N, C-alpha and C positions, 0 to 999 in steps of 0.2 A: 411378728405382732405388732400391729397398730399402738401406738402410745394412747396410755389412759388421759384424756385432754379435760378432766372433770377430776383428777384428783387433786390438783392444786387450788381450784376454785371453791370459793366462800358460797356456802348456801343461797344466799342472798345476790349473789351474782347475775347478772344477766347474761344471756346467751342466745345467741340465734343458730338455728337447728335447721335441719333436714336429715331425712323425709317428714314430712307432716303427718303422716300415721303413728308413728312411734313417739313423738315429741308430747305427749299426755295432753290433758284438758286446755291446759292455760286459766286466765281468770274466766270465773263463769260468773255474766250479766247479761240476764235476759234481754234488756232494753238495745247493749250493744249487740248481741247475737242475731236478735230479728229487725233492729234498724227499721222498722214501720213508721211513717208520717205521723207523730202525735199531733200535729196540727192539723191533720186532714181526718180527723174524728176517726183514729184507730184507738179503742178503749184500751188502756194496759190497766190491770189488776193484780196489786201484790200487797198484801195485808202488814206482813213486817220481811226485813231485809234477811234473805236467806230462804223466807219459805216457798212456799208454792208462786208460780206466778201464771199468766195467761194475758194473752194480747185477740185480738181478733179483728176482723175487715170491718168497715160501716154497715156493710150487709148481713152480718153475722154469719155468712156460709164459710167462711176460712178462720178457724181456730187454731192457735198453737200454744203451749203451755209448757212450762217447767215441773216435773215434781221431783223435788230433793227426797231424800230419805237421811234424815239429819242422822239418825241413830247406827245409819252404815254408813262410814264416810266413803265418798266418791260413788256412790248408789244415788239413783232416782234415773226418770225419764225425760227425755224431752220429745215431745208429738207434734205433729200435726195433722189438722184432719178437716177435709174438704167436704160441702154439702151442698147437694143442687137446691136446696130450701132450708132457710134457716131452722125450721124444727123439723127436718128429717133426719133420715139416718146417714151415716156418713158414706161419701161416695167412694174415699181413698181414706189412706194413713200412713204416715213417715214415722216413724220412732227412731230415736238415737239413744244410747246408753249416755249417763251424765257425763262419763269420762271421756268423751267425743271431743275431739281437737275444737275449739270454738270457732278455728277458720275454716274448717269445712261446713259446720250449723249455719255460720253468717252467710256463706258461699250460697249454700242451698235455699236459705231465706231471700236472699237477695234476689235470686231467680224466681222465688216464689210471687214475692211483689211483683217484679216484672210480670211474669204470667199471669197475675190478678187484675193489674192494670190493662195486659191486651186483651184478657176477657170479658173486663166491664165497658171498655172503648169501642172495642170491634164489636161485641155480640157473638162472636164466633162461638162461644163457649170450649175454649182452648184449656181453661182449666179442668176440663172433663173429656176433653177430646183433642188432647194434642196432637200434633201430626208429625212430633219428633220423632225418628225413627228410632229404636234401639241401639242400632250402629252408631249414634252419634254418642252414645252414652260409653262405649266401651273402645270406640278407634284411637282416644287419648291417651289408656293404657298400653294399646298394642305399641302405639310410636313410642310409648317412653320404656317399652320393653318388656311389660308385662308378660310372661305365657299364657298361652292360652289351651284349654281342652274341652272336648263336647262329651257328653256323657249320653248315655241311653235312657237317663229318666228323666229327658228334657231339658236339661240344666247345661249351661257352658261356665267354666270356670275360667278365673283370671286372677293370676298371683304375681305379685311384685317380684322384682329381681333379689331382694334378701329375703323372698320367702315367708315375709312377717305380715304382710299386707295382701287381703282377699277382697276380690267381689264376684258374687254370682249370680246369673242372670238365667229366670227360667223363662225358655223361650215357647215351649210348650204345656198346655195346661195340665194335661195328662189326669184330669177329675180332681185334681187335687185344690189345696186353699192356702197354698203356702205362697210365703211373699213373691213379686215378680224381682225384685233386686234384694240381694244382702250384701253388707260389706262388712268387713271384721279387721282388725289388726293383734298383733300378740301370737305367741307360741299355743300349740296344739294344748290344749286345757287350761293356758293360763291367756286370756284375752284380754288385752288393754280396753276394748270398744266394739261396740257392734251396731249396726243399721240395718231397717227393715222396711222396706216399700213395699206397701200393698198391690193386690192387682188392682187394674186401674190409675196407678198414681203416674202423672206425665213424665214421660221419658225424657223430659227436658231437665226434670229436677234431678234425675239422676244421672245426667250428665254434669249437670253442675257439682255433684258430689266427686263424681271421678276426675273431672278437670281439678278439683282443688286437690284432691289427691297426689296427682303428678306434677303440679304447681312447683317451679324451683323457686318462688319466693320462701325463703327462710321464715320460720316463727319464732318470737320471743318467747323465753321462759326465762323463769328464776330456776337455777340449778337443782334447787330442794323440790321443785316440783314436776323435774324429769323421772320419767319409771326408772328405778335400777335394772328392771331385766330389758331395757331397750337401749340403753345408753354405750353398749359396743357397737351398735349397730347403726348410730348418729353421727353426723358428719356437722362438724360446727364451722359455721360460717364466720363469725367473729364471736369473737368475748369481751362483752362491752361494759365498761364503769362497773368496776368492782366494789362491793361496797363494803369493803374490808381489803387491808394492805394482804395480798397475797403474792408468792412466787408468778412471777412471768410464764405465759403461756406462750412455746413457741409458735409464729404465725404459720397457719397451714398453708401450702400450696394450694390456690384453688379453696376447694373445702376439704377438710381433714377428719377420716373417721376416728371416732373415742373409742375406748373398749371400758366397759366395768371392771373396777374391782374386782 
């Protein structure tokens, strides 16, 4: 049985952990998550700290929002919506639970900005007619050892080696309005977070999510912010700068998996 690497760590101590999908949301800061160029006429609106926030492209065809639910800790929704015309209906939408790891959110929004700039500069409409093949979104999962199964209902499923991360791709319409891509983490009935990509969403954005999911760059979290239900499945790359004296943690060989108490 692997040692409990969290047992002797102070709640405020920072650790670097993998895999990302089990590490917890991290610090919620819309400005850092979105990373849009405010100096290039990208409006940002937030009336109060911790409240709803919104940002949009200068042409008002691309909107991204964060709607927290203060009365329910950890609840809320991140949303991206693209419109062909500023006052028109949404062409596609992405939603993330508020508990989605911020690194995943940032990587998707970084790709979103790149796609927007390419669409603006090329005039090819790549924001709505993305040429990226769906395979680009799941080949990284296969390369990292995620399992693959195909269902007769027009979907294919990818599962992380630990069994606690999943991506589903709907490759056939089947006359439904279900999302083209969905992703989530956690045990059945106890999800840590989930994400949904509607029909029409550029596959390059789904690829940005999957690439971030399997990234080997550890994410930094305070011990108190790491979900209890995922600690036994996490690997600690380092334990850095404790905020209070604590017994030393034996240095891991490479990355070492921890176990919840």
